N, C-alpha and C positions, 0 to 999 in steps of 0.2 A: 329299449334301446336296444340296438343292434351292435351285435361286435364292431362290427365296421365303422357305426355312428361312432362309437365310443373311443373308439381308436382317433377317428377324424376329431372329435372334440378336445382329446388330449392333445393331439399334434397342433390343433390350433390355439391352445392354451400353451404350450410349449412357445411356439411361435411369437404370441404375443408377450411371455414374459423374455423371450429373448429381445424383441425391439427394445422394450421396457429398460432391461439393462443395458443394451448398446447405447441408450439415451441416457442414463444415470452414468456410465462411464463417460461419455462425452461432456454430461453436466460438471462431473468432478475435475475431467480435465482443464475446463474452461474456467472452475472457480480455483484450481491450483495455478493456473497462468495469471489469473487477475490477483491471485495473493501475492504472488511472485513481484508481480508489478507494482501493486502498493507499498509492498516491505521495501521495495528499490526507490519509491517516491519518499516514502518515508524516511529512509537512509539519508536521501538527497537532502531532504527539507531539516533534518536534524542537524546536518554538517553546515548547511547554508545559517541555519539559525547560532551555531556556534561561531562562524566568521564572522556574523552580522554582530553579537555581543562583543567580541574581541574588538572591533573593529569601532565600536560603540565606546568602548573603554578608551581604546586609543586618543579618541575624539574628546573623552571625557578630560583626559589627562591634558592634553594641549590647552583646551580651554581654561583649564584651572591653572595652565601654566602662564599662559595669556593676562588672565586676571590677577595673577601674583605680580606680574612685570607691570601691568598698569598701576596696580596698588602701589608700587615701590617708586614707579616713577612720578605717582600723585604726591608723594610724601616727600621726595626730593625736592 
């Protein structure tokens, strides 16, 4: 292989590696953005779950209070 051909092959390989590196950098950026969005969604769902649990407890307390009032009315 001549020196010019070897140099050309090396340059082609470097260009290929450069494109691959750019693709990988782009993929990492996309994954980071997806990860950020998923974390944000998880945070929102965790917050929503806590709110629903609190509302559930409030409703349970109200129902138990109503049952208590009905029982006391029944005894009278």
